[in-house]
PLY file of the C-alpha trace (Angstrom):
ply
format ascii 1.0
element vertex 586
property float x
property float y
property float z
element edge 585
property int vertex1
property int vertex2
end_header
128.96 72.49 94.17
131.22 71.55 91.27
134.94 71.81 91.97
137.62 72.71 89.46
139.74 69.58 88.85
142.87 69.36 91.03
145.12 66.62 92.30
144.79 67.32 96.06
147.00 64.53 97.29
149.89 65.48 95.04
149.68 69.13 96.08
148.68 69.03 99.76
152.17 69.73 101.10
152.60 72.60 98.67
149.20 74.02 99.56
149.99 74.11 103.28
153.28 75.82 102.56
151.61 78.34 100.23
149.02 79.14 102.88
151.76 79.86 105.37
153.55 82.04 102.84
150.32 83.91 102.10
149.91 84.79 105.75
153.56 85.70 106.21
153.21 88.10 103.28
150.56 90.18 105.03
151.67 93.74 105.86
152.46 93.61 109.58
151.95 97.34 110.03
148.27 97.07 109.16
147.51 94.32 111.67
147.03 94.21 115.44
149.74 92.85 117.73
147.86 89.60 118.19
147.26 89.25 114.46
150.92 89.91 113.68
151.80 86.51 115.07
149.07 84.56 113.31
149.88 81.27 111.67
148.32 79.66 108.64
146.44 76.45 108.16
144.87 74.93 105.10
141.43 73.40 105.43
140.75 70.86 102.68
137.30 69.53 103.60
135.52 72.69 102.50
134.25 73.04 98.95
135.83 75.25 97.81
138.78 75.07 100.26
139.90 78.23 102.02
142.90 79.40 103.97
142.03 79.77 107.64
144.24 82.09 109.64
144.37 81.20 113.33
144.48 84.50 115.19
145.84 85.24 118.64
146.60 81.59 119.35
148.40 81.22 122.65
148.51 77.94 124.55
148.18 79.73 127.87
144.76 81.27 127.12
143.32 78.33 125.25
142.22 80.44 122.28
140.61 78.16 119.72
139.11 80.53 117.13
140.05 81.15 113.50
139.51 83.77 110.84
138.49 82.77 107.32
140.56 84.16 104.41
140.31 83.40 100.72
143.13 81.21 99.42
143.45 82.98 96.10
147.11 82.08 95.43
146.55 78.34 95.62
143.11 77.66 94.26
141.07 78.66 91.24
137.49 79.45 92.28
136.13 79.49 88.77
133.20 77.12 88.37
132.02 77.06 92.01
128.27 77.70 92.11
125.15 76.92 94.13
125.12 77.41 97.92
128.26 77.18 100.03
127.94 76.28 103.72
130.82 77.63 105.74
131.80 75.07 108.38
131.74 75.86 112.09
135.19 74.34 112.60
138.46 74.28 110.64
141.23 71.68 110.97
144.87 72.70 111.38
147.14 70.10 109.81
150.13 71.29 111.88
148.47 71.06 115.28
146.16 68.22 114.28
143.25 69.96 115.97
140.04 71.82 115.09
139.37 75.53 115.59
136.00 77.34 115.67
135.39 79.71 112.75
134.28 83.02 114.30
135.32 85.63 111.73
134.85 86.08 107.98
138.10 87.82 107.11
138.22 91.28 105.63
140.43 92.52 102.83
144.00 93.53 103.71
144.89 96.24 101.23
145.05 94.96 97.66
147.08 91.89 98.59
144.50 89.76 100.40
140.85 89.99 99.25
137.82 89.53 101.48
137.08 85.95 102.43
134.56 85.31 99.65
135.18 88.41 97.54
134.34 87.79 93.89
133.53 84.09 94.34
130.77 83.04 91.96
128.28 81.62 94.47
124.48 81.82 94.45
124.04 81.41 98.19
125.94 81.25 101.47
124.95 79.79 104.82
126.92 81.23 107.75
127.36 79.16 110.91
126.04 80.37 114.25
129.65 80.71 115.44
130.32 83.77 113.25
130.73 87.03 115.17
132.60 89.30 112.73
132.31 89.93 108.99
135.16 92.02 107.67
135.72 94.51 104.87
134.74 93.33 101.37
134.07 89.86 102.76
131.38 89.20 100.13
132.14 92.12 97.82
131.43 91.59 94.10
129.70 88.24 94.60
127.42 89.26 91.78
125.52 85.96 91.67
124.92 85.85 95.42
121.13 85.82 95.68
120.36 84.25 99.06
121.92 84.06 102.51
121.17 82.80 106.00
122.43 85.50 108.36
122.88 84.60 112.06
122.26 87.19 114.75
125.48 86.06 116.44
127.17 88.62 114.17
128.07 91.66 116.28
130.42 93.42 113.84
129.69 93.94 110.15
131.87 96.06 107.86
129.91 98.66 105.92
131.38 97.51 102.59
131.15 93.77 103.27
128.42 93.34 100.64
129.47 95.90 98.02
128.12 94.92 94.62
125.78 92.28 96.10
122.01 92.30 95.48
120.48 89.69 97.77
116.95 88.62 96.91
116.31 86.37 99.86
117.70 86.92 103.36
116.84 84.46 106.12
117.54 85.98 109.51
118.48 83.25 111.98
117.80 84.63 115.46
120.39 82.41 117.08
120.93 84.57 120.19
118.67 86.92 122.13
117.80 89.59 119.56
115.74 92.75 119.11
114.45 93.56 115.62
114.52 97.33 115.15
113.32 97.33 111.53
113.10 95.07 108.49
116.84 95.61 107.90
118.42 96.01 111.35
118.71 94.21 114.67
120.48 94.44 118.02
121.84 91.20 119.47
122.59 90.45 123.10
125.39 92.51 124.63
125.68 94.92 121.66
124.37 98.49 121.73
124.76 99.58 118.10
122.30 97.98 115.65
123.57 95.75 112.85
122.31 96.88 109.44
121.55 93.90 107.23
122.50 93.77 103.52
118.83 93.40 102.49
115.29 93.33 103.89
114.43 90.20 105.84
112.36 87.77 103.79
112.37 84.70 106.05
112.75 84.43 109.80
114.09 81.54 111.88
113.74 82.01 115.64
115.79 79.73 117.89
116.39 82.25 120.70
114.20 84.93 122.37
113.22 87.60 119.82
111.83 91.07 120.59
109.99 93.19 118.01
110.62 96.89 118.60
109.55 98.43 115.28
107.17 97.97 112.37
108.32 94.62 111.00
106.95 92.78 107.97
108.10 89.26 107.05
106.91 88.29 103.54
108.28 84.75 103.61
108.40 81.81 106.01
108.62 82.22 109.80
109.79 79.23 111.86
109.92 79.16 115.68
111.85 76.51 117.60
110.83 76.20 121.27
111.33 79.89 121.96
109.30 83.08 122.04
108.60 86.33 120.21
107.68 89.43 122.22
106.05 92.36 120.41
106.72 95.47 122.48
104.26 98.30 123.12
103.88 100.44 119.99
105.45 97.80 117.74
103.81 95.69 115.04
104.68 92.37 113.43
103.11 91.31 110.14
103.64 87.73 108.98
102.65 87.47 105.34
103.91 83.93 104.84
103.48 80.62 106.70
104.09 80.43 110.45
105.25 77.11 111.90
106.99 75.63 114.92
106.39 76.06 118.64
106.79 78.77 121.25
104.82 81.76 122.52
104.10 84.97 120.62
103.34 87.65 123.23
101.56 90.78 122.01
101.90 93.51 124.64
99.70 96.55 125.18
99.41 98.86 122.15
101.18 96.25 120.01
99.74 94.25 117.13
100.26 90.98 115.30
98.89 90.55 111.76
98.62 87.12 110.14
98.23 87.13 106.37
98.63 83.36 105.93
96.94 80.65 107.99
99.36 79.40 110.73
98.49 75.75 110.05
101.97 74.52 111.01
102.17 76.51 114.26
101.78 74.54 117.52
102.62 77.35 119.94
100.31 79.97 121.46
99.50 83.62 120.77
98.89 85.71 123.90
97.43 89.22 124.01
98.80 90.43 127.35
97.34 93.95 127.25
93.80 95.27 126.89
94.88 97.29 123.84
96.97 94.55 122.26
95.62 93.36 118.95
95.52 90.39 116.60
94.54 91.04 112.98
93.52 87.79 111.33
93.75 88.32 107.59
94.31 84.63 106.97
91.74 82.22 105.62
91.35 80.13 108.79
90.34 80.70 112.45
93.15 81.44 114.91
93.03 80.67 118.65
94.50 83.29 121.00
94.59 83.98 124.73
93.05 87.34 125.68
94.34 89.59 128.46
92.47 87.50 131.04
94.09 84.31 129.77
90.91 83.02 128.16
91.20 81.09 124.90
89.23 82.78 122.09
88.84 81.82 118.45
89.37 84.75 116.06
87.66 84.27 112.72
89.10 85.21 109.31
88.80 88.94 108.74
88.49 89.85 112.43
90.54 92.32 114.41
90.58 91.13 118.03
91.81 93.07 121.08
93.05 91.70 124.37
90.15 93.27 126.24
87.51 91.30 124.34
85.86 88.29 125.94
84.69 86.39 122.87
85.25 86.10 119.15
82.59 88.56 118.04
85.09 91.35 117.41
84.24 95.01 116.93
86.74 96.13 114.27
84.86 95.07 112.17
81.91 93.60 114.14
81.55 90.64 111.78
84.16 88.90 109.70
81.58 88.65 106.92
82.01 92.39 106.36
85.60 91.94 105.14
85.71 90.33 101.71
89.44 90.03 101.09
90.64 89.35 97.56
92.94 86.42 96.88
96.48 87.84 96.80
99.66 86.30 95.43
102.99 88.16 95.28
106.70 87.45 94.99
109.37 89.04 97.17
110.00 92.75 96.70
107.21 94.56 98.54
103.95 94.36 100.42
100.28 94.14 99.43
97.68 95.39 101.90
93.89 95.62 101.80
91.72 98.48 103.04
88.09 99.57 102.97
86.76 96.10 103.86
88.42 94.43 100.90
87.68 97.00 98.20
91.01 98.87 98.03
94.39 97.21 97.43
97.63 99.10 98.19
100.91 97.86 96.72
104.23 99.09 98.14
107.66 98.08 96.82
110.67 97.77 99.10
113.68 100.03 98.63
115.55 98.90 95.52
112.46 97.26 94.00
109.52 98.41 91.92
106.11 97.11 90.96
106.62 95.31 87.65
103.08 94.10 86.97
99.72 93.78 88.69
97.06 91.43 87.36
93.54 92.08 88.63
90.97 89.36 88.03
93.05 88.06 85.16
93.59 91.46 83.50
97.05 93.08 83.39
97.09 96.55 84.97
100.80 97.33 84.55
102.85 98.65 87.46
100.04 100.24 89.49
100.36 100.84 93.24
96.68 101.18 94.11
93.54 99.50 92.88
89.93 100.06 93.86
87.41 97.33 93.11
83.91 98.34 92.17
82.75 95.96 94.91
84.64 93.87 97.48
84.55 90.11 96.93
86.50 87.05 98.02
86.42 86.04 94.35
88.58 89.02 93.35
92.19 88.09 92.58
95.34 90.21 92.81
98.65 88.95 91.40
101.66 91.20 92.01
105.12 90.88 90.48
107.93 92.94 92.03
111.26 93.41 90.27
114.62 94.84 91.25
115.59 98.35 90.25
114.02 101.78 90.47
110.49 102.48 89.38
110.43 103.36 85.66
109.04 106.71 84.55
105.31 106.77 83.81
104.19 104.35 81.11
103.52 105.28 77.49
100.39 104.46 75.59
100.38 100.86 74.39
100.75 100.50 70.63
98.01 97.85 70.34
94.37 97.68 71.30
93.42 95.68 74.42
92.51 92.34 72.89
90.83 91.23 76.11
87.81 93.48 75.44
85.86 91.82 72.65
83.48 94.78 72.23
86.21 97.20 71.14
86.58 97.06 67.34
90.06 96.73 65.92
91.49 100.18 65.18
88.94 102.02 67.35
90.07 105.59 68.03
89.63 105.12 71.77
91.33 101.69 71.94
94.77 102.93 72.99
93.22 105.15 75.66
91.30 102.20 77.10
94.45 100.08 77.18
96.42 102.85 78.86
93.85 103.42 81.62
93.24 99.70 82.12
96.97 99.00 82.42
97.22 101.68 85.10
94.20 100.55 87.11
92.26 103.74 86.46
89.38 102.48 84.32
88.50 98.81 84.02
86.07 96.84 81.94
82.60 95.89 83.12
83.82 92.28 82.87
86.97 90.45 81.76
85.88 90.58 78.12
83.62 93.66 77.89
84.47 97.34 78.20
81.02 98.69 77.22
82.41 101.69 75.28
78.96 103.11 74.41
77.58 102.89 77.94
76.65 106.34 79.27
78.71 107.68 82.18
76.99 108.70 85.41
78.30 110.88 88.22
79.31 107.97 90.46
81.44 106.46 87.72
83.01 109.73 86.59
84.17 110.98 90.01
85.45 107.51 90.94
87.66 107.45 87.85
88.69 111.08 88.38
89.89 110.28 91.90
91.77 107.22 90.61
94.01 109.50 88.53
96.19 109.71 91.65
97.25 106.11 90.94
99.35 107.50 88.09
101.53 109.48 90.49
101.67 111.87 93.43
101.27 114.87 91.09
97.67 113.86 90.52
96.80 113.51 94.20
94.34 116.15 95.39
93.97 116.23 99.16
90.51 116.66 100.65
90.70 118.04 104.17
87.01 117.56 104.93
85.14 114.98 102.83
81.40 115.65 102.57
79.40 112.44 102.47
76.09 112.92 100.62
72.88 111.62 102.14
72.09 109.62 98.99
75.29 107.55 99.16
74.80 104.63 101.53
77.72 103.93 103.86
80.17 101.51 102.26
78.76 101.86 98.74
81.54 101.72 96.15
81.38 105.39 95.08
80.76 106.95 98.55
84.37 107.99 99.27
84.86 109.40 95.78
81.62 111.38 96.03
82.61 112.75 99.44
86.04 113.69 98.02
84.50 115.43 94.99
82.07 117.33 97.22
84.71 118.28 99.77
87.04 119.64 97.08
84.07 121.45 95.44
84.69 119.67 92.14
81.09 118.44 92.29
79.25 120.43 94.99
76.31 118.76 96.70
72.81 119.97 95.93
70.84 120.13 99.17
73.11 117.46 100.63
72.52 115.16 97.64
75.03 113.88 95.10
72.67 112.25 92.55
75.07 109.40 91.70
72.94 108.04 88.85
72.67 111.36 87.03
74.25 111.06 83.56
77.28 113.25 82.85
77.04 115.67 79.95
80.00 117.01 77.99
79.50 120.31 79.82
79.61 118.53 83.19
82.75 116.57 82.27
84.60 119.68 81.13
83.58 121.60 84.25
84.60 118.81 86.66
87.99 118.32 85.01
88.51 122.10 84.86
87.82 122.48 88.60
90.07 119.52 89.41
92.96 121.02 87.41
92.49 124.42 89.02
92.43 122.84 92.51
95.75 121.11 91.71
97.23 124.58 91.14
97.60 124.33 87.37
96.93 127.08 84.84
93.46 126.91 83.26
93.57 130.23 81.41
92.31 130.21 77.83
91.58 132.98 75.34
87.89 133.78 75.86
87.71 134.97 72.27
87.96 131.38 71.12
84.26 130.89 71.87
83.44 132.63 68.60
84.73 129.54 66.80
81.83 127.49 68.19
78.28 128.21 67.13
76.71 127.06 70.40
79.11 128.66 72.91
76.62 131.43 73.75
74.36 128.79 75.30
76.84 128.39 78.17
77.18 130.39 81.38
80.55 132.01 82.05
82.10 129.19 84.13
80.98 126.43 81.81
82.05 128.38 78.73
85.57 128.85 80.11
85.77 125.16 81.11
84.55 123.88 77.74
86.85 126.20 75.79
89.75 124.98 77.92
88.79 121.32 77.44
88.30 121.72 73.69
91.52 123.70 73.25
93.53 120.97 74.97
91.75 118.21 73.10
90.09 116.66 76.16
86.74 117.07 74.38
86.42 116.39 70.68
84.31 119.07 69.03
81.70 118.15 66.47
81.63 120.22 63.29
82.02 123.59 65.01
79.72 122.69 67.90
80.72 122.14 71.53
77.55 120.11 72.09
77.38 120.82 75.86
74.26 118.69 76.37
75.74 115.61 74.68
76.17 112.64 77.03
79.61 111.23 77.84
80.19 107.57 77.02
82.80 105.36 78.64
84.84 105.62 75.43
84.67 109.46 75.61
85.74 109.36 79.25
88.68 107.06 78.44
89.97 109.42 75.77
89.57 112.45 78.02
91.47 111.03 80.97
94.19 109.29 78.93
95.08 112.52 77.14
94.89 114.48 80.41
97.45 112.19 82.05
99.78 112.30 79.06
100.05 116.09 78.87
99.93 116.89 82.59
0 1
1 2
2 3
3 4
4 5
5 6
6 7
7 8
8 9
9 10
10 11
11 12
12 13
13 14
14 15
15 16
16 17
17 18
18 19
19 20
20 21
21 22
22 23
23 24
24 25
25 26
26 27
27 28
28 29
29 30
30 31
31 32
32 33
33 34
34 35
35 36
36 37
37 38
38 39
39 40
40 41
41 42
42 43
43 44
44 45
45 46
46 47
47 48
48 49
49 50
50 51
51 52
52 53
53 54
54 55
55 56
56 57
57 58
58 59
59 60
60 61
61 62
62 63
63 64
64 65
65 66
66 67
67 68
68 69
69 70
70 71
71 72
72 73
73 74
74 75
75 76
76 77
77 78
78 79
79 80
80 81
81 82
82 83
83 84
84 85
85 86
86 87
87 88
88 89
89 90
90 91
91 92
92 93
93 94
94 95
95 96
96 97
97 98
98 99
99 100
100 101
101 102
102 103
103 104
104 105
105 106
106 107
107 108
108 109
109 110
110 111
111 112
112 113
113 114
114 115
115 116
116 117
117 118
118 119
119 120
120 121
121 122
122 123
123 124
124 125
125 126
126 127
127 128
128 129
129 130
130 131
131 132
132 133
133 134
134 135
135 136
136 137
137 138
138 139
139 140
140 141
141 142
142 143
143 144
144 145
145 146
146 147
147 148
148 149
149 150
150 151
151 152
152 153
153 154
154 155
155 156
156 157
157 158
158 159
159 160
160 161
161 162
162 163
163 164
164 165
165 166
166 167
167 168
168 169
169 170
170 171
171 172
172 173
173 174
174 175
175 176
176 177
177 178
178 179
179 180
180 181
181 182
182 183
183 184
184 185
185 186
186 187
187 188
188 189
189 190
190 191
191 192
192 193
193 194
194 195
195 196
196 197
197 198
198 199
199 200
200 201
201 202
202 203
203 204
204 205
205 206
206 207
207 208
208 209
209 210
210 211
211 212
212 213
213 214
214 215
215 216
216 217
217 218
218 219
219 220
220 221
221 222
222 223
223 224
224 225
225 226
226 227
227 228
228 229
229 230
230 231
231 232
232 233
233 234
234 235
235 236
236 237
237 238
238 239
239 240
240 241
241 242
242 243
243 244
244 245
245 246
246 247
247 248
248 249
249 250
250 251
251 252
252 253
253 254
254 255
255 256
256 257
257 258
258 259
259 260
260 261
261 262
262 263
263 264
264 265
265 266
266 267
267 268
268 269
269 270
270 271
271 272
272 273
273 274
274 275
275 276
276 277
277 278
278 279
279 280
280 281
281 282
282 283
283 284
284 285
285 286
286 287
287 288
288 289
289 290
290 291
291 292
292 293
293 294
294 295
295 296
296 297
297 298
298 299
299 300
300 301
301 302
302 303
303 304
304 305
305 306
306 307
307 308
308 309
309 310
310 311
311 312
312 313
313 314
314 315
315 316
316 317
317 318
318 319
319 320
320 321
321 322
322 323
323 324
324 325
325 326
326 327
327 328
328 329
329 330
330 331
331 332
332 333
333 334
334 335
335 336
336 337
337 338
338 339
339 340
340 341
341 342
342 343
343 344
344 345
345 346
346 347
347 348
348 349
349 350
350 351
351 352
352 353
353 354
354 355
355 356
356 357
357 358
358 359
359 360
360 361
361 362
362 363
363 364
364 365
365 366
366 367
367 368
368 369
369 370
370 371
371 372
372 373
373 374
374 375
375 376
376 377
377 378
378 379
379 380
380 381
381 382
382 383
383 384
384 385
385 386
386 387
387 388
388 389
389 390
390 391
391 392
392 393
393 394
394 395
395 396
396 397
397 398
398 399
399 400
400 401
401 402
402 403
403 404
404 405
405 406
406 407
407 408
408 409
409 410
410 411
411 412
412 413
413 414
414 415
415 416
416 417
417 418
418 419
419 420
420 421
421 422
422 423
423 424
424 425
425 426
426 427
427 428
428 429
429 430
430 431
431 432
432 433
433 434
434 435
435 436
436 437
437 438
438 439
439 440
440 441
441 442
442 443
443 444
444 445
445 446
446 447
447 448
448 449
449 450
450 451
451 452
452 453
453 454
454 455
455 456
456 457
457 458
458 459
459 460
460 461
461 462
462 463
463 464
464 465
465 466
466 467
467 468
468 469
469 470
470 471
471 472
472 473
473 474
474 475
475 476
476 477
477 478
478 479
479 480
480 481
481 482
482 483
483 484
484 485
485 486
486 487
487 488
488 489
489 490
490 491
491 492
492 493
493 494
494 495
495 496
496 497
497 498
498 499
499 500
500 501
501 502
502 503
503 504
504 505
505 506
506 507
507 508
508 509
509 510
510 511
511 512
512 513
513 514
514 515
515 516
516 517
517 518
518 519
519 520
520 521
521 522
522 523
523 524
524 525
525 526
526 527
527 528
528 529
529 530
530 531
531 532
532 533
533 534
534 535
535 536
536 537
537 538
538 539
539 540
540 541
541 542
542 543
543 544
544 545
545 546
546 547
547 548
548 549
549 550
550 551
551 552
552 553
553 554
554 555
555 556
556 557
557 558
558 559
559 560
560 561
561 562
562 563
563 564
564 565
565 566
566 567
567 568
568 569
569 570
570 571
571 572
572 573
573 574
574 575
575 576
576 577
577 578
578 579
579 580
580 581
581 582
582 583
583 584
584 585
């Protein structure tokens, strides 16, 4: 850290005197009896230096602890940056002895600010001696981005971090600790949980740690000759590297998920209950002890329970069945994979939002769900989280998607393609081809229709009883969408068959979208007299006529010279325009 220029030697005596005066100026009425007799000391080896107030010091009880206060009257803190490490001990020039720093002082009215209030630091490392953090201790440290927080802290003022937006919080489990959630813990001897100023990103374990909730650690986890116990009903997900030594015990009905290969971990993982579980989503084999104490190798992609005797696994039975995409993400949320590697779910932490998702090199905007046409280990997912609330739904891009070389410049459907692609609803057939003239079949249409829910909860249509057609093989990419469409009666089965390859006509598209809108509870009424404006409307049955009039009236279907053209086939470009406009006006 860079220090503002001062002549310490010339001012040392004055500084000590000023520190004493600062303490003597504190309002006695607002302090405890023991604090009323506190004396000041000035600690000069810190950078920046602070005034340490020795509290409750009485020779007869051997008290040797101090409270840290900011020395605002004597020292300019302008220009101090980087990471400040608060020392464990402070030296008293009067007594010529050291005292242990146990408390980060709180504000005393408007006279004395919190210990580090308003100091322009990027990071702070607290010593393991700290037990109390007082009011406004770190308030308005607007550049404070990272902190190592020891679990020795048993008292934390609710406003200690006002105006602070930490991006990285390393929890140092320095005493026996129970993690209740990603933002709270209970340390030994304390009943009330401590609420942290941010979600845990990194975890350092140097004392016994118990997991009692659903905990996810996106960053580094380091164990030092100690253990982690995952209680029954709890779950621990380690998304970043695991290293160090010690035992991770997974009790009955508990689970441990590894997203990154624990190559630096020299301890052991023990499944001590028949229903305990290890989920190996890393890229390397992991050795565990099952409930009988037998060492078993769990392959990438396997879910292994304590009752199993070997590494075959039954959820899924073969690790080859899970084809996980390659995922990279910064701090701010979680990325999980479902449906054997085909579906990606992206969830931002509180105070963050999904800024951008890049799928196989193509930007999809701030989507929260993506469904690959087929699972593959070659698929890539790059997620960028950012601070702040999630912005309101995106607008149509003003330029055509240059990535698709088969979309002519200025094409009428270009903006619609860009909009759907940026929201993960309709992708290209490759990184450079959209295939706008390719005819749309049922499998493709209902899959895209179901993906409209990516745009927001308003477009989610619940299916209480999916109906899987007999002509959709289990696990095929469109099976779930077909079962959803059949179960919601958007596309009823015909003798148990879905006919996924059947091409979608304009009449079909209008009818499916009409049923979907009606099922969502939205008005689909349209003046039936409008059919006189179209020369071929009499060719339609009542339901189809109403649906096509509704679709044409709203612009979802472009009419052709006074004809509805119900038998015309839908292209991918037509489908893009239909769904883009539907999302914009609904």
